[in-house]
N, C-alpha and C positions, 0 to 999 in steps of 0.2 A: 371508591365505589366502582363496582363492576358495571360496564355498559349493558343496558337491557335492550334486547332486540324484540321489536314488535312485529307481528304478522298482520298485514293489511291487504285490502282488495282495492285496486285502482278504480276510481269512479268513471273513467273514460273508456279504457280497454277491457275492464273487468278481469284482469289477471292478478294473481296473488303476488305480493312482494314483501320484502323485509326491510325495516327501517328502525333507526335509533330514536326517531321522533314519534311521540304518541299521537299527535294531531296530523300525521301525514295522510294525504288524500290521493296523490298521483304517484305513479311508479317512476316517471321520468319527466324531463322538461318538455318533450314533444307532446305528451298527453296533457300537460298543464296548459300549453299554448293552444291546443286544439279543443279544449274542453268547452262546454256550452256556456259556463259562467263567464269565462274570459271573453268569448266571442260576443256575447250580449253586452258586456261592458264596453268593449272596444269599438264595435261596429255601429254605424248609424245608417240605417237603410234609407234608400232614395226611391221615390215613386216615379216610374216612367210608363209610357204607353206605346203599344205596338203600332208601327207605321201603317201596316196593312189592314189588320182587323180592329185596332183600337183597344186591345185588351190591356188592363191595368196590371203592372208588375212592380213588386217591391224587390229592389236589387241593391247589392253593396256598392259603395262609391266607385270601386274599380271597374264595375260593369255598367256604369252610367251611360256609356256610349252605345249600348245595345239597342238595336232598332226593331228586331223581330222576336216574337215570342216562341216560334218554332220553325223547323225547316220547311214545313208546308207553306207558311206565310212568306218565307224567303223565295220559294220557287214560284209562287203566285205573283210576286212583286215585279214592278217594271225594271228595277235595278238588275235583277237576275237575268231577265231577257236581254237587256242591253249588254250585259257581260258575255252572254252566250253569242250574241251577234258579233261582238268585237273579236272573240276567239275564232269564230268561223271566218271572218275577214282575214285574220292572220294566217289561217290555214290556206286560204285561197291566194294570199299574197297581195291583196288589195291595199294593205296598209303601207306597202313599200313606196318609196319615192320614185319619181319618174327616171331619175338618173340611175338608180340601182337597177330598175327594170331594163333600161337601155343597155347596161353592161351585161346583164344576163342574156339578152337577145344576141348581142355581138359574140358572146362566148359560145352560144349554141350554134351559131353559124359556122364556126371553125370546124373543118373536116377532121376525121380521125387520122392519126398517123398510120401509114401503111405498114411500117415495121412493127408497130404495136399489135396490129391485127394479125400479122403473120406469126408473131411470137405466141399470141393467145391460141391460134389454130394449132401450132405445133405442140403446145402444152396439153391441149385437149386430146390430141391424137395419142400422146404418150400415156394419158390416164385411162384410155379405153381398155376395158377388161380387168382393171385393178379393182379389188373389193374396197368399198367405202368403210371407214371406221364405224363402230357401233353408235357412238355419240351422234355422228352426222345422220345415220339412218333413223335414229329415234326422233331427232329434230324434224327431219323431212316428213316422217310418218305423222307426227303430231300436227305439223302445219297443213298437210294434206287432209287430215281428218277434220280439222277446224274449218278449212275452206270448203270442203265437200258438203259439210252439214248445213251450210248457209243456203237459204232458198234461192237467192240470186244466182249463185254458181250452178245450182241444179237446173234452173230454167235455161241458162246459157248452154249447158252441156246438152240438154234435150234438143235445143234449136240446132246446135252444131251437128249432132248425130243425124237429125232429120235431113239437113242439107247434104251431109256426106253420103247418105244412102239414096238420096233423090237424084243428085247430079251424076251423069255417067263419067265425066272427067275426074271428079273426086274419087270415084270408085276405082278407076284405073290407076290413079296416083297411089292410093292406099295399097293396092295389090303389088305395084312395083316396089314401093318402100318396104312392105312386109317381106317380099322375096329377097331383097337386098340385105335386110337385117338378118333373116334366117340363114342366108348363105355365107355369112361372115365366119371366118375360121375359128375364132375364139368362142362364138356361140355354139357352133357345131361340136367343138371339143367339150364344152361344158355339158351339152345335152348328152353326148355319148358317155361321159363320166357318170352323170346322174342315172342314166338308164342301166349302165353296167352295175352300179351299186344296188339298184332296185332288183335287177335280175339275179345277182349273187345271193341276196337275202331271200329265204324261202317264203316268208310272209309277204314281202313286196312282190315277188313273182306271182303268188296266188292272187293278190289284189289286182295286178296288171292283167292277168289272164281273165279274171272275172269281169273286169271293166271292158275288155275286148269282146267277151261273150255277150255282155249286155248291149254293147254298141251294135253288134251284128244281129241282135234280137234272136238268140239261139232257141229254136223250137224244133221238135222232131218232125221230119217229113213223113210222107205216107208209108214207105217201107219201114222206117224206124218206129212209127206208131204201131204197126202190126207186130213187130218184134217186141216192143215194149209191153203191149197188152198180153202177149204170150208169156213173157217173163213174169209179169205181175200175177197171171193166173196160176202158174206152176210154182213160182218162187216169190212170194209177196215180201216186200220190204228187204229184199236181198241185193237188188241191183240199183245203181244210181245212174241217171242219165247225164252225160257230158261231164266227165271228171277231168282231172289234171294230173298227168304222170310225166314228170321230167320235162315240162314245158310243152307237151303235146296234149291235145284234147280228144281222148277216145270217146266212143259213143256210149258204151255201157261199162260200168266199173263195179267190181265187188272188192272193197278195200280190206275186208276181214280175211278172205281166202285168197287174195291177190290174183284176181281173175279179170280179164277184159274181153268184151265181145265187140267187134267192129262190123258195122253194117255198111257195105260198099255198094253204091249204085253202079249198075253196069255201064251206063253211058258216061257218067262223070268220071269214074275211076278207070274206065277202059277195060272191060271184061274181055278175056281172050276168046271165050266161046261165043259170046254175043256180038262183039265188035273186034274181029281179028286185026283190022287195019288201024285200030285206035278209036277211042271214044271222043269226048269233047275236046276240040283243038288238037286231035291226034294224040291224046294222053294215053299212056299205058303205065298204070301204077304198079309198083312191085311191093306186095304186102309183106315180103320177107324183111324189108328194112324196118318197118314199124314193129314187127315181131321182135327183132333183135334189139331195137331201142327199148321196148318195154321189158325185155328180158334182163337188161342191166339193173332194173329196179325190182327184180324178183317177181315179175308179173307174167302169167301165162295168157296167151291171146288166142282167140277163135275168130276167124274171119268168115262172115256169111255174105254171099252175093245176093243181089236183088232177085235174080231168076230162081234162086233156091226157095223163095217164099211161096212158089206155086204149090209145093207139097209141104204143108206145115208139119205133118207127122214126122217126116225125115228130119226137119229142123229141130223139133223137140227132142228126138232121139240123139241128134248130134250134140245139142246143148247138155243133155243128161250125161252122155259119155264124156264130154269135156269137163264137167264139174266133178265126176267120179274118178277122173284120171289122177295118177300120181303127179306130184309137183314137178318132178324132173322131166316129164314128157311134154310134148307139144302137139297141137293139132292145127293144121292149116286147112281152112275151108275152101281153098282154090280147087278148080277142076281142071 
């Protein structure tokens, strides 16, 4: 006779399986042992009571030593508190014997070896300026973030900062230490490399110049406001105040037609007609240098002096002729 295969469903795990027996109920031995029928036959439940709240529990014989019905009862119990107290004493070292304590005291009294201190100092000097590996940086940053977010550390930092800014001695120490750190050769070399990279990049240069302009709080002075109002009246939305051309900041720029107008104060820039001996601090600016600098970037420049604003009609005619000039020509506003 051929063996007949029966398709069945396990009563424990509810999976389908195949068997040669018609009365098969379970797919494997594990399902048979863990089934409800066998557990009810084998186990004899024991009744116990919670030590803390007195709740009744029916438990298997293997769990007869159970004392608490939940973690809440365990935390509220005296046993848990005693356990925490013992752990705290171990952390403090109170559980140690007097003999071991005496040994630790004697060991701490021994001074450091002078050779070991010199070796550590030499090693630290050799490591100055060397970049740390990425793993070490990540660990340090993680530790600093965890420590900084704690409220205790924040309070300590606030107290230290207040003390540092209140005492004159601490202020002098901070100034001296900052100067010493900034004047170190490897820090100066690193700064120069970073600044050189930022200056070589056009976007970085623009950002740097914009930051300098913001720090100086660049706003048009009185003669510049007069000229700006004149330009807005005759040529609206054509000129921009305080541009950036090749690392220098001209007063008024027209980027579409490559034009620049410079407003020079007679006293600040040392006008030859108003101040023949020199203006502020004996300065005598040569506008030709700026014209040549802007010429490298295909910009034409017009220089207007402060005393020329007495006659605005001449200034308007001068600007008009400057704009209508051909690109190859130049106009210098000096007298």
